[in-house]
C-alpha positions as CSV (number, residue, x, y, z in Angstrom):
1,M,4.1,-21.9,-38.9
2,K,7.1,-21.1,-40.6
3,T,8.6,-18.4,-42.1
4,S,11.2,-17.5,-45.1
5,A,13.8,-16.0,-43.0
6,S,15.0,-17.2,-39.6
7,P,15.1,-14.5,-36.9
8,P,18.3,-13.3,-35.6
9,T,20.0,-15.6,-32.7
10,N,19.1,-14.9,-28.9
11,A,22.8,-13.6,-28.6
12,R,22.3,-11.0,-31.2
13,R,18.8,-9.9,-29.7
14,L,20.7,-9.4,-26.3
15,V,23.3,-7.4,-27.6
16,T,20.9,-5.2,-29.7
17,A,18.3,-4.7,-26.6
18,A,21.3,-3.7,-24.3
19,V,22.6,-1.1,-26.6
20,L,19.4,0.4,-26.9
21,A,18.9,0.0,-23.3
22,G,21.9,2.1,-22.9
23,A,21.1,4.7,-25.5
24,L,17.7,5.2,-23.5
25,L,19.5,6.1,-20.5
26,M,21.7,8.7,-22.3
27,T,19.0,10.3,-24.1
28,A,17.3,13.4,-22.8
29,R,13.3,13.3,-22.7
30,P,12.2,15.4,-25.8
31,A,9.6,18.4,-25.3
32,A,7.1,16.3,-27.3
33,A,7.1,13.3,-24.7
34,L,4.5,10.8,-25.3
35,D,2.5,10.8,-22.2
36,R,-1.2,9.8,-22.4
37,L,-4.0,8.4,-20.6
38,C,-6.6,6.6,-22.6
39,D,-10.3,6.1,-21.6
40,P,-12.1,3.3,-23.6
41,A,-15.5,4.6,-22.5
42,F,-15.2,6.4,-25.8
43,E,-11.7,6.2,-27.2
44,N,-10.2,3.5,-29.2
45,C,-7.0,2.6,-27.4
46,R,-6.3,-0.4,-29.1
47,T,-5.6,1.4,-32.4
48,P,-2.3,3.3,-30.7
49,L,-1.0,-0.1,-29.1
50,L,-1.3,-1.7,-32.3
51,D,0.8,1.1,-34.1
52,L,3.5,0.8,-31.6
53,I,3.7,-2.7,-32.0
54,N,3.7,-2.2,-35.9
55,R,6.3,0.4,-35.8
56,E,8.9,-1.1,-33.1
57,T,12.1,-2.5,-34.8
58,Q,14.2,-3.2,-31.9
59,G,12.4,-4.9,-29.2
60,I,9.0,-5.9,-27.6
61,D,8.6,-7.0,-24.1
62,V,4.9,-8.0,-22.9
63,A,3.6,-9.6,-19.9
64,F,-0.2,-10.6,-19.4
65,W,-2.5,-12.5,-17.2
66,F,-4.6,-13.3,-20.3
67,M,-4.8,-12.4,-24.1
68,E,-8.1,-12.9,-26.0
69,D,-7.8,-10.4,-28.8
70,P,-6.0,-12.3,-31.8
71,R,-5.0,-8.7,-33.4
72,Y,-2.2,-8.4,-30.7
73,L,-1.2,-12.2,-31.5
74,S,-0.9,-11.3,-35.2
75,A,0.9,-8.1,-34.8
76,I,3.6,-9.1,-32.4
77,V,4.1,-12.4,-34.2
78,A,4.4,-10.4,-37.5
79,R,7.5,-8.4,-35.7
80,W,9.0,-11.2,-34.4
81,R,8.9,-12.7,-38.0
82,A,10.6,-9.4,-39.2
83,G,13.5,-10.1,-36.8
84,V,12.2,-8.0,-33.8
85,P,13.4,-9.7,-30.4
86,V,10.3,-10.3,-28.8
87,R,9.8,-11.9,-25.1
88,L,6.6,-12.9,-23.0
89,L,5.9,-13.3,-19.6
90,V,2.4,-15.4,-19.3
91,D,0.3,-17.4,-16.8
92,P,-1.4,-20.3,-18.4
93,R,-3.6,-20.8,-15.4
94,A,-5.8,-18.0,-16.9
95,S,-6.8,-20.5,-19.6
96,A,-9.4,-22.3,-17.1
97,T,-11.4,-19.0,-17.0
98,Y,-10.7,-17.4,-20.3
99,P,-10.5,-20.3,-22.5
100,L,-9.5,-17.9,-25.8
101,N,-6.0,-17.5,-23.9
102,A,-5.1,-20.9,-24.4
103,G,-5.4,-20.5,-28.5
104,I,-3.4,-17.4,-28.2
105,L,-0.6,-18.8,-26.2
106,Q,-0.5,-21.7,-28.6
107,G,-0.3,-19.2,-31.6
108,F,2.8,-17.6,-29.8
109,R,4.3,-21.1,-29.1
110,D,4.1,-22.0,-32.9
111,A,5.7,-18.9,-34.1
112,G,8.6,-19.6,-31.9
113,V,8.4,-16.7,-29.6
114,P,10.4,-16.9,-26.3
115,M,7.9,-17.3,-23.6
116,R,8.1,-18.0,-19.9
117,Q,5.3,-18.9,-17.6
118,R,4.8,-17.7,-13.8
119,I,4.7,-20.8,-11.5
120,A,4.5,-19.2,-8.1
121,S,1.2,-19.4,-6.1
122,G,0.0,-15.8,-7.0
123,I,-1.0,-15.2,-10.6
124,L,0.7,-13.1,-13.0
125,H,-1.5,-10.2,-13.0
126,W,0.6,-7.7,-15.2
127,K,-0.8,-5.9,-18.3
128,M,2.0,-4.4,-19.9
129,M,3.9,-3.8,-23.3
130,L,7.4,-2.4,-23.5
131,F,8.6,-1.0,-26.5
132,V,12.5,-0.7,-26.6
133,G,13.2,1.2,-29.8
134,Q,10.6,3.6,-29.2
135,G,11.3,3.7,-25.5
136,V,7.5,3.5,-24.6
137,V,5.8,1.3,-22.2
138,E,2.1,0.9,-22.0
139,F,0.5,-0.7,-18.7
140,S,-2.6,-0.5,-16.9
141,G,-5.3,-2.8,-15.2
142,A,-6.9,-3.9,-18.7
143,N,-6.5,-7.3,-20.0
144,Y,-5.7,-7.9,-23.8
145,S,-9.4,-8.9,-24.6
146,E,-11.5,-8.2,-27.2
147,N,-13.4,-5.3,-25.7
148,A,-11.1,-3.7,-22.8
149,F,-9.3,-1.1,-25.3
150,K,-12.5,-0.1,-27.3
151,P,-15.8,0.8,-26.4
152,V,-18.8,-1.2,-28.2
153,T,-20.8,2.0,-27.9
154,P,-19.3,5.2,-26.4
155,Y,-20.3,5.7,-22.8
156,A,-23.2,3.2,-23.3
157,N,-21.3,-0.4,-23.6
158,Y,-17.5,-0.7,-22.6
159,V,-15.4,-1.5,-20.2
160,D,-14.2,1.0,-17.3
161,E,-10.2,1.2,-17.4
162,S,-7.5,3.8,-17.5
163,I,-4.7,2.7,-20.1
164,F,-1.4,4.6,-19.9
165,F,1.2,5.2,-22.6
166,T,4.7,7.1,-21.6
167,D,7.8,7.5,-22.7
168,D,9.2,8.6,-19.3
169,P,12.4,7.3,-19.3
170,A,12.4,6.5,-15.6
171,I,9.4,4.7,-15.9
172,V,10.6,2.7,-19.1
173,Q,13.8,1.8,-17.4
174,T,12.2,0.8,-14.4
175,F,10.0,-1.6,-16.3
176,M,13.2,-3.1,-18.2
177,T,14.8,-4.1,-15.0
178,R,11.6,-5.6,-13.6
179,F,10.7,-7.4,-16.5
180,D,14.5,-8.7,-16.7
181,S,14.3,-9.9,-13.1
182,S,11.2,-11.7,-13.7
183,W,12.7,-13.3,-17.1
184,I,15.6,-14.6,-15.0
185,D,13.9,-15.9,-12.0
186,T,13.7,-19.4,-11.7
187,A,11.9,-19.8,-8.4
188,S,8.8,-17.8,-9.6
189,F,8.9,-18.6,-13.4
190,S,9.9,-21.7,-15.8
191,D,10.4,-22.2,-19.2
192,Y,7.2,-22.2,-21.2
193,A,8.4,-22.4,-24.8
194,N,11.1,-21.5,-27.3
195,I,13.4,-20.7,-24.5
196,G,17.3,-20.8,-25.3
197,V,20.4,-21.1,-23.0
198,S,21.6,-17.5,-24.0
199,A,17.8,-16.1,-23.5
200,M,18.2,-16.7,-19.8
201,A,19.9,-13.5,-19.2
202,R,19.2,-9.8,-18.6
203,H,18.7,-7.9,-21.7
204,Y,19.2,-4.5,-20.1
205,P,21.4,-2.8,-17.6
206,V,19.9,-2.5,-13.7
207,F,18.3,0.5,-13.3
208,T,17.1,2.3,-10.0
209,Q,13.4,1.9,-9.6
210,Y,11.3,5.0,-10.2
211,A,10.1,5.9,-6.6
212,E,6.4,6.1,-7.7
213,L,6.0,2.9,-9.1
214,N,5.0,0.0,-7.0
215,F,5.4,-4.0,-7.8
216,P,3.5,-6.5,-5.7
217,P,4.0,-8.9,-4.0
218,G,7.6,-7.8,-3.1
219,Q,6.4,-4.2,-2.3
220,S,3.3,-3.7,-0.6
221,Y,0.4,-1.9,-2.2
222,A,-2.1,-2.0,0.6
223,T,0.4,-0.6,3.1
224,R,1.6,2.3,0.9
225,A,-2.2,2.9,-0.2
226,V,-3.6,2.9,3.1
227,A,-1.0,5.6,4.7
228,L,-2.0,8.0,2.0
229,Y,-5.9,7.2,2.9
230,N,-5.1,7.9,6.4
231,A,-3.3,11.1,5.7
232,E,-6.1,12.5,3.3
233,A,-7.8,15.5,4.6
234,T,-9.7,16.8,1.4
235,G,-11.6,14.1,-0.3
236,I,-11.5,10.5,-1.9
237,D,-12.6,9.4,-5.0
238,V,-12.2,5.5,-6.0
239,I,-13.2,3.4,-9.1
240,M,-12.5,-0.1,-7.6
241,Y,-13.5,-3.3,-9.5
242,R,-12.9,-5.9,-6.4
243,V,-12.8,-5.3,-2.8
244,T,-12.0,-8.2,-0.4
245,D,-9.2,-6.7,1.7
246,R,-10.6,-4.8,4.8
247,R,-7.7,-2.7,5.3
248,H,-9.1,-0.3,2.4
249,S,-12.3,-0.6,3.5
250,D,-11.8,0.2,6.9
251,A,-9.5,3.2,5.8
252,M,-12.6,4.4,3.7
253,I,-14.9,4.0,6.4
254,A,-12.3,6.0,8.8
255,A,-12.0,8.8,6.5
256,R,-15.6,9.1,6.2
257,A,-15.9,9.1,9.9
258,R,-13.1,11.9,10.4
259,G,-15.4,14.2,7.9
260,V,-13.5,13.5,4.6
261,P,-15.9,13.1,1.6
262,V,-15.4,9.8,0.2
263,R,-17.0,8.5,-3.1
264,I,-16.7,5.1,-4.7
265,I,-17.7,3.3,-7.9
266,T,-17.3,-0.4,-8.2
267,D,-18.8,-3.3,-10.2
268,L,-21.8,-5.7,-9.4
269,K,-20.1,-8.4,-11.6
270,E,-19.0,-10.3,-8.2
271,Y,-21.3,-8.7,-5.7
272,R,-23.1,-11.8,-5.6
273,S,-20.4,-14.4,-6.5
274,V,-19.9,-17.0,-3.9
275,A,-16.2,-17.4,-5.0
276,K,-15.6,-13.7,-4.0
277,L,-18.3,-13.5,-1.0
278,W,-16.2,-10.8,0.9
279,H,-16.5,-8.6,-1.8
280,A,-20.1,-8.1,-0.9
281,W,-19.3,-7.8,2.9
282,N,-16.8,-4.9,2.2
283,I,-19.2,-3.1,-0.2
284,D,-22.2,-3.6,2.0
285,R,-20.3,-2.0,5.1
286,M,-18.9,0.9,3.3
287,W,-22.5,1.8,2.2
288,A,-24.0,1.3,5.7
289,A,-21.2,3.9,7.0
290,G,-22.8,6.5,4.7
291,I,-20.5,6.6,1.7
292,P,-22.1,7.4,-1.3
293,M,-21.6,4.5,-3.8
294,R,-22.5,3.9,-7.6
295,V,-22.0,1.0,-9.9
296,P,-22.1,0.9,-13.6
297,A,-25.3,1.7,-15.6
298,H,-23.8,1.3,-19.2
299,A,-23.4,-2.3,-20.7
300,G,-20.0,-3.9,-19.7
301,M,-18.4,-3.9,-16.1
302,N,-16.3,-1.7,-14.4
303,H,-12.8,-3.2,-14.3
304,Q,-10.8,0.0,-13.4
305,K,-8.8,0.4,-10.5
306,S,-8.0,4.2,-9.2
307,V,-7.9,6.1,-6.2
308,I,-7.9,10.2,-6.3
309,L,-6.5,11.7,-3.1
310,K,-7.7,15.3,-3.7
311,G,-5.7,17.0,-0.8
312,Q,-2.5,15.3,-1.7
313,H,-3.1,15.7,-5.2
314,T,-2.2,12.0,-5.8
315,V,-3.7,9.2,-8.0
316,I,-3.2,5.5,-7.4
317,F,-3.9,3.4,-10.6
318,G,-2.6,0.2,-12.5
319,S,-3.3,-3.7,-11.8
320,S,-4.0,-4.0,-8.3
321,N,-7.6,-4.6,-6.9
322,W,-8.5,-4.0,-2.9
323,T,-7.6,-7.5,-2.4
324,S,-5.1,-9.6,0.0
325,P,-3.6,-11.3,-3.2
326,S,-2.9,-8.0,-5.1
327,D,-0.7,-7.0,-2.2
328,R,0.8,-10.3,-1.2
329,S,1.1,-13.1,-3.8
330,Q,0.0,-11.7,-7.3
331,Q,2.6,-10.0,-9.5
332,E,1.3,-6.3,-10.0
333,H,2.4,-3.0,-11.3
334,N,1.0,0.2,-9.9
335,F,1.6,3.9,-10.3
336,F,1.5,6.0,-7.0
337,S,1.6,9.5,-9.0
338,R,2.2,12.6,-6.9
339,A,3.9,15.0,-9.2
340,Q,2.0,15.2,-12.6
341,A,-1.0,17.7,-12.5
342,W,-2.4,16.2,-15.9
343,I,-2.9,13.1,-14.6
344,Y,-4.2,14.2,-11.5
345,N,-6.7,16.5,-13.8
346,W,-7.6,13.3,-16.0
347,F,-8.6,11.2,-13.5
348,T,-10.4,13.9,-11.8
349,N,-12.6,14.7,-14.9
350,Q,-13.0,10.8,-15.8
351,F,-14.5,10.3,-12.4
352,D,-16.4,13.4,-12.3
353,R,-18.0,12.6,-15.7
354,K,-19.0,9.1,-14.8
355,W,-20.4,9.9,-11.2
356,N,-22.9,12.8,-12.5
357,N,-23.5,11.3,-15.9
358,E,-22.3,14.4,-17.7
359,T,-22.7,13.0,-21.4
360,G,-26.1,12.6,-21.0
361,I,-25.8,8.9,-21.2
362,A,-25.9,7.0,-18.0
363,E,-22.8,5.7,-17.1
364,T,-23.4,4.8,-13.4
365,K,-26.3,4.7,-11.2
366,A,-26.6,4.3,-7.2
367,F,-25.6,1.1,-5.6
368,V,-28.5,-0.4,-3.9
369,P,-27.4,-3.3,-1.5
370,L,-29.1,-6.7,-2.0
371,P,-30.6,-8.6,1.1
372,P,-29.2,-12.3,1.9
373,D,-30.8,-15.4,1.3
374,A,-33.2,-16.8,3.4
375,P,-32.0,-19.0,6.1
376,K,-32.3,-22.6,6.2
377,L,-33.2,-24.4,9.2
378,T,-31.6,-27.6,10.0
379,S,-31.9,-29.0,13.5
380,P,-33.8,-29.7,15.6
381,A,-36.1,-30.9,12.9
382,T,-39.7,-29.3,12.7
383,L,-42.4,-31.2,14.7
384,A,-39.7,-33.4,16.1
385,T,-40.4,-34.8,19.8
386,G,-38.1,-36.1,22.6
387,V,-35.5,-33.3,21.6
388,S,-32.9,-33.0,24.4
389,R,-33.3,-30.3,26.9
390,S,-29.9,-28.9,26.1
391,T,-30.2,-29.1,22.1
392,K,-28.9,-26.2,20.1
393,L,-30.4,-24.5,17.1
394,T,-28.4,-25.1,13.9
395,W,-29.1,-23.3,10.4
396,Y,-27.5,-22.7,7.0
397,G,-27.1,-19.2,6.8
398,G,-25.6,-18.8,3.3
399,P,-22.8,-16.6,1.7
400,W,-24.3,-13.1,2.1
401,A,-25.4,-13.1,5.8
402,H,-23.2,-11.9,8.7
403,T,-25.2,-11.4,11.6
404,Y,-28.6,-13.2,12.8
405,D,-31.6,-12.3,14.8
406,I,-32.6,-15.4,16.7
407,Y,-36.1,-15.5,17.7
408,F,-37.2,-18.6,20.4
409,G,-39.8,-19.3,23.0
410,T,-42.9,-21.1,23.8
411,S,-45.4,-18.8,21.7
412,S,-46.0,-19.4,17.9
413,T,-44.6,-15.9,17.2
414,P,-41.4,-16.3,19.3
415,P,-39.7,-13.4,20.4
416,R,-36.3,-12.1,19.6
417,V,-33.9,-13.4,22.4
418,A,-30.4,-12.7,20.6
419,T,-28.2,-11.3,17.7
420,K,-24.9,-13.0,17.0
421,N,-22.4,-12.2,14.3
422,L,-21.6,-15.6,13.3
423,G,-20.6,-14.6,9.7
424,P,-21.5,-16.4,6.3
425,S,-21.7,-19.9,5.2
426,Q,-18.4,-20.2,3.0
427,S,-19.1,-23.5,1.9
428,S,-22.4,-25.5,1.4
429,G,-22.0,-27.4,4.6
430,Q,-20.8,-24.5,7.0
431,T,-23.7,-23.8,9.3
432,Q,-24.3,-21.5,12.2
433,S,-25.7,-22.6,15.5
434,Y,-27.1,-21.0,19.0
435,T,-27.6,-22.8,22.3
436,P,-30.5,-21.1,24.1
437,G,-30.1,-22.9,27.5
438,T,-31.4,-25.9,29.5
439,L,-35.1,-26.2,28.1
440,A,-38.3,-27.1,30.2
441,A,-39.1,-31.0,29.7
442,H,-42.2,-31.7,27.6
443,T,-42.3,-28.3,26.3
444,T,-43.1,-27.2,22.7
445,Y,-40.8,-24.4,21.2
446,Y,-40.8,-22.4,18.5
447,W,-38.0,-20.5,16.7
448,K,-36.7,-19.1,13.7
449,I,-33.8,-16.9,12.1
450,V,-33.6,-13.5,10.6
451,S,-30.3,-13.1,8.6
452,K,-28.7,-9.6,7.9
453,T,-26.4,-8.6,5.5
454,A,-23.4,-6.0,6.5
455,A,-25.7,-3.4,5.0
456,G,-28.3,-4.3,7.4
457,K,-30.5,-5.9,4.6
458,T,-32.7,-8.8,6.2
459,K,-34.4,-12.1,5.2
460,S,-36.5,-14.3,7.7
461,G,-36.4,-17.9,7.5
462,A,-39.6,-20.1,8.5
463,V,-40.9,-20.8,12.0
464,W,-40.0,-24.2,13.2
465,S,-41.3,-26.0,16.4
466,F,-40.0,-29.1,18.2
467,T,-40.9,-30.6,21.7
468,T,-38.7,-31.6,24.3
469,G,-38.4,-34.9,26.3
470,S,-38.1,-35.8,29.8
């Protein structure tokens, strides 16, 4: 991909960006400031983002886990060809799951856009764009996919997100510094394409971080959030895509136990995903604790990550899920908004609309926990003879069961003799077992297993029998 005019040199781009960042620091925030949350349940959030790209004349910094919408590629490349400095932080590992991402990355590479890739163990989970000349940053949990920023059908077919646009200098400057820090980081990032020697330098002054922002993995999301959960006395409303870190679910259960109303909207996409089996466990145990829970009734998934703390008038939102990687290894950005009433009101109205289906279109429905798979008995084999009197019972519990009722005896309808919390099978070869003690000689025994989820839902296995030897 060639252009008729060469972009400015890296050195010139650096000077331009630094001067503009300094000007931003000195400029008072206008009364008609751009602070906006956009809801792709019914709004087109892609158009204002493309407008920001198309209007930018001084510099664009972009970081993303994956990008699948070619509109962003075309718009950003057009600004690059027009001489606007552009930098990209990317993570090519996303292409294994999102293959369209590979073509987008190749398009940027071919256009000559400077790109650095995250190589640390935790993925780059940022989803942000920074516009230097306009003094605006956009960030959220929304990936730059075809349908994350615009509904297919308002309220009926969309991806749950909360997309934030702001020109608050404290927030913009913080992202400038954090982006620069990643750009020059040689431990967590390496060159991906079109990097010159002069490009490996900060583009902006080093600004003090805005106190309400949070950037894992260097800054714990869970520690900060759980402390606020534990301090809440009025009510907690949560929209959360993935839950695998029990610190969050434990805190919700504890809040419920001390009388704080808790409501949770989550997603079912990974509720029966073996790769994310602890999501089901956390969701089930919160449901079993009496927490009201709802899931999407609309087409499309709930990918949002937000927490409303009513007594503290605080909203937590951004890119982190309730997972250990989102706290300890992945590169994330989150906003702990405590001072802005309009943000609190926006999230409160959005949550109530979804929870109560206020538009007349079913956006959510009650969560109904599913049972586990039936346990598969493995040994002793059914009808086996000459079995050791000290044998143990072994079965494959599957990924969804956590406790097991063990039925055992000499009757063909054996009684329950034990309940054991043995956990799920996290691989196809992981089994559970129980030793009933020393058995009588030359005796036929019957046994079965009933599996239970964390929600108490059950599934019974077959009844097997075996006969002991001498």
